[in-house]
C-alpha positions as CSV (number, residue, x, y, z in Angstrom):
1,M,0.0,0.0,0.3
2,L,0.7,3.6,0.0
3,T,2.5,5.2,2.5
4,R,1.7,9.0,3.8
5,G,4.8,10.0,2.5
6,N,2.9,8.6,-1.0
7,R,0.1,10.4,-1.4
8,I,-1.1,14.0,-2.6
9,T,-3.6,14.9,0.2
10,R,-3.9,18.8,-0.5
11,G,-5.9,20.2,-2.7
12,A,-3.8,23.3,-3.5
13,D,-1.4,20.2,-4.8
14,Y,-4.0,18.3,-7.0
15,R,-4.8,21.5,-8.9
16,A,-1.4,22.3,-9.7
17,V,-1.0,18.5,-10.4
18,V,-4.0,18.9,-12.4
19,R,-3.5,22.2,-14.2
20,G,0.2,21.7,-14.8
21,G,1.1,18.4,-15.7
22,A,1.7,16.5,-18.3
23,R,-0.9,14.0,-19.2
24,C,-1.4,10.7,-20.9
25,A,-5.3,8.9,-21.5
26,G,-6.6,6.2,-22.2
27,Q,-9.7,4.1,-21.8
28,S,-10.3,4.4,-18.6
29,T,-7.7,6.5,-16.6
30,V,-6.4,10.2,-17.2
31,T,-2.7,10.7,-15.9
32,H,-1.0,13.7,-14.7
33,V,2.7,13.0,-13.6
34,V,4.2,16.5,-12.4
35,S,8.1,16.5,-12.3
36,T,10.2,18.6,-8.7
37,A,12.9,18.8,-8.8
38,E,12.6,18.0,-5.2
39,Q,14.3,15.1,-3.4
40,R,11.2,13.2,-2.2
41,P,9.5,10.0,-2.3
42,P,7.4,10.5,-5.8
43,R,3.0,11.1,-4.9
44,F,0.2,9.7,-6.0
45,G,-3.2,11.4,-5.8
46,F,-6.9,9.5,-6.5
47,I,-9.8,11.2,-8.3
48,V,-12.7,8.9,-8.7
49,S,-16.1,11.6,-9.1
50,K,-19.3,10.3,-8.7
51,H,-20.2,9.5,-12.5
52,V,-17.8,6.3,-12.0
53,G,-20.3,4.9,-9.6
54,G,-21.8,4.7,-6.3
55,A,-19.6,4.1,-3.1
56,V,-19.0,0.3,-3.3
57,V,-17.8,1.0,-7.1
58,R,-15.8,4.2,-6.6
59,N,-13.4,2.3,-3.6
60,T,-13.2,-0.3,-5.4
61,V,-11.5,1.8,-8.6
62,R,-9.3,3.2,-6.1
63,R,-8.5,0.4,-4.7
64,R,-7.0,-1.4,-7.3
65,L,-5.1,2.1,-8.4
66,K,-3.5,2.9,-5.4
67,A,-2.0,-0.8,-5.7
68,I,-1.3,-0.6,-8.9
69,C,1.1,2.2,-7.9
70,A,2.2,1.1,-4.9
71,E,3.4,-1.9,-7.3
72,A,4.9,0.5,-10.3
73,L,7.3,2.9,-7.5
74,P,10.2,1.5,-7.9
75,G,10.0,3.3,-11.0
76,V,8.9,6.6,-10.8
77,R,11.5,9.3,-10.3
78,D,12.0,11.2,-6.9
79,G,10.4,14.3,-6.9
80,A,7.4,13.2,-9.8
81,D,3.5,14.3,-8.2
82,V,1.5,11.7,-10.4
83,V,-2.3,12.6,-10.6
84,I,-5.1,9.9,-12.0
85,R,-8.4,10.8,-13.1
86,A,-11.1,7.4,-12.5
87,L,-12.9,8.1,-15.7
88,P,-16.4,6.1,-16.1
89,S,-15.1,3.0,-17.8
90,S,-12.9,1.9,-14.8
91,A,-16.0,0.4,-12.9
92,N,-16.6,-1.9,-15.8
93,A,-12.5,-2.4,-16.8
94,E,-10.6,-5.7,-15.8
95,Y,-8.1,-4.8,-13.4
96,S,-5.0,-6.4,-16.0
97,A,-5.8,-3.4,-18.3
98,L,-6.3,-1.6,-15.6
99,R,-3.2,-2.2,-14.6
100,A,-1.9,-2.3,-17.9
101,E,-3.2,1.3,-18.9
102,V,-1.4,2.7,-15.6
103,L,1.9,1.0,-16.2
104,R,2.0,2.3,-19.7
105,C,1.1,6.0,-18.7
106,L,3.9,5.9,-15.9
107,Q,6.5,4.3,-17.5
108,R,5.9,7.4,-20.7
109,R,5.8,10.6,-18.0
110,A,7.1,9.4,-15.1
111,A,10.0,6.4,-15.6
112,S,13.3,7.4,-13.2
């Protein structure tokens, strides 16, 4: 799981990444990445709106995304801020397809 040091927690940080980050869109997610010069572990944030589904579905999607990012953590460069926005199609996506999509975007935008 992602530790507290690997999570974006402030709304201002979310906005900065979404507005100023490099974007990679897929079938089920949109990934925004900002690279900073700070020497700190990479941080991840997740946006899963009510358009994705009810609370159970949203939490399932969020848990899947967190597990995928925890697995990809060693390959993400230090100082990177990543925000993943789940699209409504992520509710019905297979885990393997979601994983492949997120890893592809992280490889393109945030690889170390």
